[in-house]
N, C-alpha and C positions, 0 to 999 in steps of 0.2 A: 728919849725925845727925838733923837736923830731918825730912829726907825719910824716913829709916828709921822714926822715931817716928810720923810721919803714916801710913806704910804699915801699921805694926803695929796702929795704932788702927782702921784701916779694915777689918781682917780680921773677917769674921763667923763665927759658930759653924758655919754650913753649910760655909764654906770650910775650916775646920779639919777637919770630917768628911771632906771630899774629899782633904785632904792625907793623912789616915789611910788612906783607900781607896787612894790612889796608892801609899803606902808598902807596904801589904799586897800589892798587885798586883806591885810590884817584888820584894818578899820571895818571893812564890810563884814568880816567874820565875827568880830567881837561886838561892835556897836549895833550893827544891823541884823546880826544873826543870819547872814546869808551863807549857807553851806559852810559853817565854821570848821567842820572836820576836814575840809579840803582846802578852802581858801586860806585858812591860817597857816598850815604847813607850806602851801605854795608861796604865800607872801613872804614868810620867813626864809624859805629856801631861796627866793629871788634875791634877797639881801646877801645870804651866805655865799652864793656862787659868784657874786659880782664884787666881792671884796678883793682888793689887789692881792695877787698871788695867793688866792684862797686855798687854804689847806683842805677844803671840802672837794677840791678838784685835783688835777695833777700837781704834784709838788716834788721838788728835788730834796732828797735827804742825803746828808754827808755820809759817804761810805756805802750807800745803798743805791743811789741814783734816783731816777724818776719813779715815783710810786703813784698809784691811783688813790685819790681821796675817797672818802666814804660815799659821797653822793654820786660821783662818777661810777664807782664800783656797783652801787645799788642799781643805777640806770643800766649799766652794761649787763649785769646778771639778771635783774628782775624784769627788764623791759626790752632791751635791745636784743639780747641773746635768746630769750625764751618767751617773751610776752607773758611771763608767769603772773605778775602782780595784777594786771587787769582781769585775767581769766580767773584767778583765785577769788577775786572780789565778787565775781558772778555767782560763785557758790553761796556766799553770804547773802547776796541780793535774792537769789532764788529761794533761800530758806526763809526770807522775810515775807515773801509774797503769798497771799491767799487767793488762789484762782477761783474760789467759790462763786463770787459775784459774776465772774465771766462765764463760768460753766453753767450757771443757772440762767444766763441770758446770752447765748452764743452769738447773737447778732452783733454784740459789741466787738467781736473779732474784726469786723469790717472797718471800724473806726481806727483800730490800731494800724491797719494797712493804709487807710486814706491819709492818716496824719504823718506819713513819711514823705509826702509830696515835696516838702521843703528841701529835703536832702537832694533830690534830683534836680530841682529848680536851681539850687545853689551851685551844683556841679556845672550845669550849663552856663550860668552867669560867670562863674570863676574861669571856665575855659575861654569864654568870649573875651574876658578881661586880660587874657594873656598868660594865665597860670598853666603850667604843663598839666597833662591829664591826670597824673597820679596826685599832684598837689591839689588839683581841682576836686578830685574824688575825696581826698582827705579833708578838705575844707567843707565839702558838702555834708560829711558825716557829722559835723557839728549839729546839724538838724535832727540827728537821732535823739537829741536831748538826753544823752547817756555818756557821761565822761569816760568811763572805762572803754566803751566801744570806740569813741573818738580817738583815744590814745592808742588803742590796739591797731586800728585801721591805719592811722597815720604812720605808726612805726613799721608795720608790715610793708606798707607801700613806700617806705623810705622817704617820707615827705621831708622837705627842707624847713617845715614850719610846725614841728610838733609842739613846741612851747606855746606859740600864739593860739594854735588850735585847742590845746588843753585849757588854756586860760579862757578862751572864748566859750568853750563848751560848758565849763563849770560856772563861769560868770553868768551866762544866760540861763542855766538851770536855776541858779539862785534868784534870778530876776523874773522867773515865771509869773509870780503874783503881780508884777507890773506890766510885763509884756503881753500876757494872754488877754486880760480884760480889754486892752486897747484894740488888739487884733480882732477879738470876738465882736466888739461893738461896731467895727468897720463893716462887717458883712451880715449882721443880724438886726432885726427890728425888735422893738420892745414886745410886740405881740408874740414873736417867735421865742423870745427869752422867757415868756410867761407860760409856755407850753408845759403842762403838768404830765409827769410820768410816774404814776403810783407804783411803788415798789412792792412786788409780790414775790417774796423770796421762794425760790424753788429748792427742793431738797437735792443735794448732790451727794451721791453715795460715796462711801470710802473707796470702793473699787474704781469709780470714775476719777476720783482725786489722785489715786495712785497710777492709774493707766494713762492719765493725761500727759504727764512729763515724758513718759516713755514713748507714747505715740508722737508727740511733738518732735522729739529727737529724731525718730525715724523719718517723719515727713520732711523736716528741715534738712536732714542728711541727704535725702533723695532729691529734693528740689534745689537746694543750695548747699552742696557739700562743703564749701569754704566756711559756712556758718556753724559747722558742727561743734567746733571748740567753744564758740560764744554761746550758742543755744544749749549745747550739751551740758556745760558747766552750770548754766542757769537752771536747767531742768533737773540736774543732779541735786542741786541745793534744795529745790522744791520737793524732790522725791524724799530726801532726808526728813523734811518737815512733815510730809503727809504719810509716811510709812507707819508711824505710830510706835516703832520699836527702837528709835534712835533719838529720843527726846533730848538727851544730854548733848549729843552731837549737833542737833538742830539748834539748840540754844547757843552752843559754842560758835557755830557758823554765823548766826545772826548777830552775836555780840562780839566776842573776843576776836574771831577771825576777821570779820568785816571791819571792825574798828582798827585792828592792827594794820591790815592791808591798806585801808583808806589813809591812815596816817603816813605810812611809808610811801605810798603812791604819790601823795600830795607833795612831800618834800623831795622825792626822787625826780619827779617830772620837772623840778626847777633846774635840773641840769640843762634842759633845753631853753632856759630863760636867761642864758648869758647875754650880756648887753650886745655883743657883736652880732648875735643871731636874732635878737628880739627887737632891738630898736631900729626899725626900718619901715619904709612906707607900706610894705606888704602886710605888716602886722595890723595897721589901721584898716586896710582893705579886708583882711580876714575877719576882723571884728565886725565890720559892716556886713559882710557876706553871712557870717554866723547869725546876725540879727535877722537878715532876710530869710534864712533857713527856718528859724524859729517862728517867725510871723507866718510864713507860708505853710508850715506844718499846721498851725492853728487854723488858718483860713481853709486849708484843704479839708480838715476834719469837719468844720462847720458846713462848708458847701456840700460835702458828701451827705451829711445828715439832711440838709435841705432837699437834696436830690432824692433821697429815699422817701422823704415825706410826700413827694409827688405821687408815689405809688402805694403808700402804706396807709392803712386805716388808723392804726395806732401811731400817732405822730411822735417823733423823737425831738426833744429839745435840742436845737443845733449846738448849744453850748456843750452838751455831752460829747458831741463829735470832736470838739477841741481837746478833750481829755485823752485822746488817743496817742498823745506823745508819751515818751518814756519817762518823763520826770515824775516818778512815783514817790510819795502820794501827793506831792505839791499841787499838780495840775487838778487832781480830783477835788482837793480842798478849795482851790480857786473857783471851780465850777459850783460847788456847794454854796460858797459865799455869794457868788453872783446871783444864783437862783434865789437865795433868801433875800438879797437886796431888792430883787424885783417883786417877790411875793414871799412874805415871811413864813408861809405855810407850804411852800414848794421845795421839798428836799430832794436833791438830785444826787446825793453823795454816792449811794450804792451803784447807781447806773454809771456815774463818772468813774468809780473805782474799777468797774468791769472794763470800761474802755481804756483806763489807765494801765491796768496790768496787761491788756492785750498789746499796748504800745511797748511794753518791756520785751515781749517776744518779737514783735514786728521790727523793733530797732535792731535787735541782734541778728535777725534774718537779713535785714537791709544791709547791715555791715558785712555779713557773709557774701551777699550778692555782689557788693562792691569789690570785695577781695577777689571773688571769682572772676570778675570782669577785668580788673586792673592789676592784680598782683602778678 
């Protein structure tokens, strides 16, 4: 009882706030099904690392001295020292992606690029608000709509706000079905949302599917060398999928590897969610800037589609442009639902998937460009 009473007395109000944050993340994961594979371990980890004298962090052991707890060790080995966890996750993500819809309609590449607008917009705003340039760049990458990229960039740039950035990135990824419809309706009319885009699937040869990840890796390496690790691991995963001779490895990368790394990454990143680092006014500002980045990503994709329609005979539904963010396949599903809501016979899913997978590549390249400029 004495140890219990001592522990309760040592809890600070900041730790209580983090317990509430952890419970909210767990609630969103379980009850709302918002990115449960990440929000659940992040939420539980936020509780673990904020318990008084938590054994998950540094602890003193009699006869041994100070030792690293498991979460601190995972963070230092898997993220701080090598950035291994986010990069390994990209292999699994690449193995999950079918680039067929994109390769059959290469125009969708443009929307992946246009939908990164929010990243650079958020960087400028963050810098103007007083964040130093590396922190501003790390905050901006929340707009990549790609949690592993956000973690990797903020870690490489030694940002002071890795925890809030990770929470913002994954939280807004989970809230894509809420955020995107509102942003899309701000900049489109009902007539534009009714534009029909009949899907005519083009055949994509096996050679093209295999050559694509190799070519993308070369191009990304020459244009943005700092993106090679991000893009290269993503494309390596896709090459495993498409080569046809490594089916068991492809299945392992898509399931076992991706699930294991996602689980460990979620609980490991909680090391940066310690109360003294997380509970500060900057966290609220970062959450707001992350929302700005997501909204402007969506708006940028829509406006670019509307711009193309000024010169194109075959009009693009502007909602498809919004799918150019990296949140795959959530964003594509949102566009399909919005299209059906406007016209029950207007299916935009395959076009939106093409834009969505291009966003996966574009976000990795954008992360590499930021590292190239600011690392």
